[in-house]
C-alpha beads as a LAMMPS data file, in Angstrom:
LAMMPS data file: protein, C-alpha beads

166 atoms
165 bonds

1 atom types
1 bond types

-500.0 500.0 xlo xhi
-500.0 500.0 ylo yhi
-500.0 500.0 zlo zhi

Masses

1 110.0

Atoms # bond

1 1 1 235.291 -131.172 208.449
2 1 1 233.867 -133.048 211.487
3 1 1 234.644 -136.525 212.348
4 1 1 231.834 -137.112 214.660
5 1 1 229.316 -138.037 212.102
6 1 1 231.034 -141.260 210.639
7 1 1 228.851 -143.728 209.026
8 1 1 227.891 -146.835 211.282
9 1 1 230.037 -149.177 208.857
10 1 1 233.380 -147.513 210.016
11 1 1 234.948 -149.789 212.506
12 1 1 235.261 -148.442 216.071
13 1 1 238.910 -148.105 215.963
14 1 1 238.811 -145.792 213.197
15 1 1 235.855 -143.934 214.700
16 1 1 237.944 -143.573 217.948
17 1 1 240.877 -142.328 215.928
18 1 1 238.700 -139.871 214.050
19 1 1 237.251 -138.707 217.431
20 1 1 241.011 -138.017 218.747
21 1 1 241.588 -136.209 215.482
22 1 1 238.678 -134.091 216.195
23 1 1 239.600 -133.297 219.971
24 1 1 243.218 -132.600 218.709
25 1 1 242.034 -130.003 216.258
26 1 1 239.701 -128.531 218.763
27 1 1 242.736 -128.127 221.133
28 1 1 244.687 -126.617 218.363
29 1 1 242.066 -123.894 217.703
30 1 1 241.924 -123.263 221.579
31 1 1 245.605 -123.069 221.714
32 1 1 245.921 -120.665 218.559
33 1 1 243.302 -118.427 220.004
34 1 1 244.987 -118.064 223.373
35 1 1 248.419 -117.457 221.542
36 1 1 246.555 -114.760 219.460
37 1 1 245.379 -112.802 222.382
38 1 1 246.060 -109.280 221.957
39 1 1 248.498 -108.420 224.780
40 1 1 247.920 -104.725 224.600
41 1 1 244.126 -104.682 224.247
42 1 1 243.295 -103.447 227.790
43 1 1 245.687 -100.712 227.813
44 1 1 244.665 -97.062 228.150
45 1 1 246.689 -96.369 224.914
46 1 1 244.492 -98.740 223.166
47 1 1 241.475 -97.056 224.577
48 1 1 242.672 -93.451 223.929
49 1 1 243.708 -94.258 220.301
50 1 1 240.323 -95.836 219.476
51 1 1 238.270 -92.751 220.728
52 1 1 240.730 -90.230 219.267
53 1 1 240.376 -91.940 215.798
54 1 1 236.589 -91.488 216.292
55 1 1 236.780 -87.964 217.028
56 1 1 238.799 -87.311 214.186
57 1 1 236.506 -88.687 211.419
58 1 1 236.226 -88.246 208.458
59 1 1 240.197 -88.692 208.698
60 1 1 240.783 -92.331 208.235
61 1 1 243.056 -94.624 210.240
62 1 1 245.171 -95.016 207.008
63 1 1 245.471 -91.189 206.834
64 1 1 246.800 -91.146 210.373
65 1 1 249.002 -93.916 209.942
66 1 1 250.636 -92.213 206.648
67 1 1 250.708 -89.014 208.517
68 1 1 252.697 -90.516 211.457
69 1 1 255.025 -92.191 208.987
70 1 1 254.064 -95.766 209.722
71 1 1 254.934 -98.360 206.861
72 1 1 252.058 -100.432 207.766
73 1 1 248.694 -98.607 206.935
74 1 1 246.998 -100.974 209.468
75 1 1 249.245 -99.934 212.348
76 1 1 246.518 -97.754 213.969
77 1 1 244.152 -100.548 213.908
78 1 1 246.632 -102.684 215.424
79 1 1 247.366 -100.255 218.174
80 1 1 243.445 -99.895 218.826
81 1 1 242.803 -103.729 219.031
82 1 1 245.888 -104.238 221.239
83 1 1 247.977 -106.293 218.627
84 1 1 250.957 -103.746 218.799
85 1 1 252.488 -101.414 221.014
86 1 1 253.524 -97.862 220.207
87 1 1 257.374 -97.529 219.858
88 1 1 258.445 -94.561 221.941
89 1 1 260.300 -93.055 219.115
90 1 1 257.201 -92.622 217.158
91 1 1 255.145 -90.912 219.963
92 1 1 255.720 -87.463 218.588
93 1 1 254.701 -88.281 215.088
94 1 1 251.624 -90.116 216.134
95 1 1 250.620 -87.242 218.354
96 1 1 250.844 -84.761 215.612
97 1 1 248.634 -87.066 213.342
98 1 1 246.194 -87.593 216.140
99 1 1 246.291 -83.970 217.079
100 1 1 246.753 -84.723 220.726
101 1 1 249.181 -83.829 223.453
102 1 1 252.605 -85.647 222.864
103 1 1 253.258 -85.824 226.543
104 1 1 249.830 -87.549 227.168
105 1 1 250.546 -89.956 224.288
106 1 1 254.010 -90.612 225.785
107 1 1 252.882 -91.445 229.218
108 1 1 250.373 -93.831 227.795
109 1 1 253.095 -95.378 225.619
110 1 1 255.313 -96.008 228.657
111 1 1 252.420 -97.546 230.647
112 1 1 251.497 -99.939 227.668
113 1 1 255.119 -101.029 227.480
114 1 1 255.307 -101.673 231.055
115 1 1 258.230 -99.406 231.950
116 1 1 257.380 -98.889 235.676
117 1 1 260.968 -98.159 236.443
118 1 1 261.304 -95.430 233.577
119 1 1 257.821 -94.024 234.686
120 1 1 259.223 -93.719 238.265
121 1 1 262.558 -92.078 236.956
122 1 1 260.712 -89.578 234.797
123 1 1 258.397 -88.635 237.734
124 1 1 261.343 -88.256 240.121
125 1 1 263.252 -86.104 237.515
126 1 1 260.602 -84.016 236.059
127 1 1 257.831 -84.346 238.837
128 1 1 254.259 -84.736 237.428
129 1 1 254.246 -84.525 233.689
130 1 1 251.569 -81.919 232.761
131 1 1 249.943 -81.920 229.390
132 1 1 249.105 -78.782 227.398
133 1 1 245.137 -78.885 228.526
134 1 1 246.300 -79.257 232.263
135 1 1 248.503 -76.132 231.796
136 1 1 245.677 -74.318 230.617
137 1 1 243.647 -75.391 233.491
138 1 1 246.221 -74.463 235.763
139 1 1 246.654 -70.903 234.368
140 1 1 242.883 -70.438 234.495
141 1 1 242.984 -71.579 238.264
142 1 1 245.634 -69.115 238.897
143 1 1 243.836 -66.213 237.101
144 1 1 240.540 -67.066 238.748
145 1 1 242.144 -67.161 242.267
146 1 1 244.073 -63.852 241.848
147 1 1 247.395 -66.051 241.810
148 1 1 246.659 -66.401 245.612
149 1 1 247.687 -70.057 245.633
150 1 1 244.507 -71.436 247.237
151 1 1 244.428 -74.823 248.983
152 1 1 241.934 -77.469 247.912
153 1 1 239.162 -77.468 250.274
154 1 1 236.313 -79.970 250.465
155 1 1 234.114 -77.439 248.986
156 1 1 236.334 -76.594 246.011
157 1 1 236.980 -80.213 245.512
158 1 1 233.301 -80.894 245.285
159 1 1 232.740 -78.080 242.948
160 1 1 235.741 -79.278 240.655
161 1 1 234.280 -82.927 240.847
162 1 1 230.811 -81.566 239.942
163 1 1 232.170 -80.165 236.543
164 1 1 233.162 -83.699 235.653
165 1 1 230.269 -85.403 237.252
166 1 1 232.269 -87.261 239.575

Bonds

1 1 1 2
2 1 2 3
3 1 3 4
4 1 4 5
5 1 5 6
6 1 6 7
7 1 7 8
8 1 8 9
9 1 9 10
10 1 10 11
11 1 11 12
12 1 12 13
13 1 13 14
14 1 14 15
15 1 15 16
16 1 16 17
17 1 17 18
18 1 18 19
19 1 19 20
20 1 20 21
21 1 21 22
22 1 22 23
23 1 23 24
24 1 24 25
25 1 25 26
26 1 26 27
27 1 27 28
28 1 28 29
29 1 29 30
30 1 30 31
31 1 31 32
32 1 32 33
33 1 33 34
34 1 34 35
35 1 35 36
36 1 36 37
37 1 37 38
38 1 38 39
39 1 39 40
40 1 40 41
41 1 41 42
42 1 42 43
43 1 43 44
44 1 44 45
45 1 45 46
46 1 46 47
47 1 47 48
48 1 48 49
49 1 49 50
50 1 50 51
51 1 51 52
52 1 52 53
53 1 53 54
54 1 54 55
55 1 55 56
56 1 56 57
57 1 57 58
58 1 58 59
59 1 59 60
60 1 60 61
61 1 61 62
62 1 62 63
63 1 63 64
64 1 64 65
65 1 65 66
66 1 66 67
67 1 67 68
68 1 68 69
69 1 69 70
70 1 70 71
71 1 71 72
72 1 72 73
73 1 73 74
74 1 74 75
75 1 75 76
76 1 76 77
77 1 77 78
78 1 78 79
79 1 79 80
80 1 80 81
81 1 81 82
82 1 82 83
83 1 83 84
84 1 84 85
85 1 85 86
86 1 86 87
87 1 87 88
88 1 88 89
89 1 89 90
90 1 90 91
91 1 91 92
92 1 92 93
93 1 93 94
94 1 94 95
95 1 95 96
96 1 96 97
97 1 97 98
98 1 98 99
99 1 99 100
100 1 100 101
101 1 101 102
102 1 102 103
103 1 103 104
104 1 104 105
105 1 105 106
106 1 106 107
107 1 107 108
108 1 108 109
109 1 109 110
110 1 110 111
111 1 111 112
112 1 112 113
113 1 113 114
114 1 114 115
115 1 115 116
116 1 116 117
117 1 117 118
118 1 118 119
119 1 119 120
120 1 120 121
121 1 121 122
122 1 122 123
123 1 123 124
124 1 124 125
125 1 125 126
126 1 126 127
127 1 127 128
128 1 128 129
129 1 129 130
130 1 130 131
131 1 131 132
132 1 132 133
133 1 133 134
134 1 134 135
135 1 135 136
136 1 136 137
137 1 137 138
138 1 138 139
139 1 139 140
140 1 140 141
141 1 141 142
142 1 142 143
143 1 143 144
144 1 144 145
145 1 145 146
146 1 146 147
147 1 147 148
148 1 148 149
149 1 149 150
150 1 150 151
151 1 151 152
152 1 152 153
153 1 153 154
154 1 154 155
155 1 155 156
156 1 156 157
157 1 157 158
158 1 158 159
159 1 159 160
160 1 160 161
161 1 161 162
162 1 162 163
163 1 163 164
164 1 164 165
165 1 165 166
């Protein structure tokens, strides 16, 4: 309902009160929208889950949520749009349902939750966490080089970046 179109016979005081109510309602809508911002929408995890669910079609988000053991069938949608964060104890189950590397998903979940101290501790204790795909790349690099431990030259860097169009 809009109060700006009150008939001319409505006294000015009532019209001003109606305008105040309309302004207050607009302010409430703006406040509500700012409170409903999705705090995790710009995270790498939200982007990853969005891409991965598209890659797994025709498998539905509800199927993925059920496979991962989430009570709420909309949880995958909530992860994608940034309304929810992924609990660390659910990473392995979701990685299985998404058919992705659990290490990568774990790192994305840590990043999403803002655990900088924990990320640093993990890096200090375990070094760089390497995903299954990265291990395959490393093995191929070792085989291709005859296990000679080659240094990364500008030429080899350029060739590698060329593979990924970087």
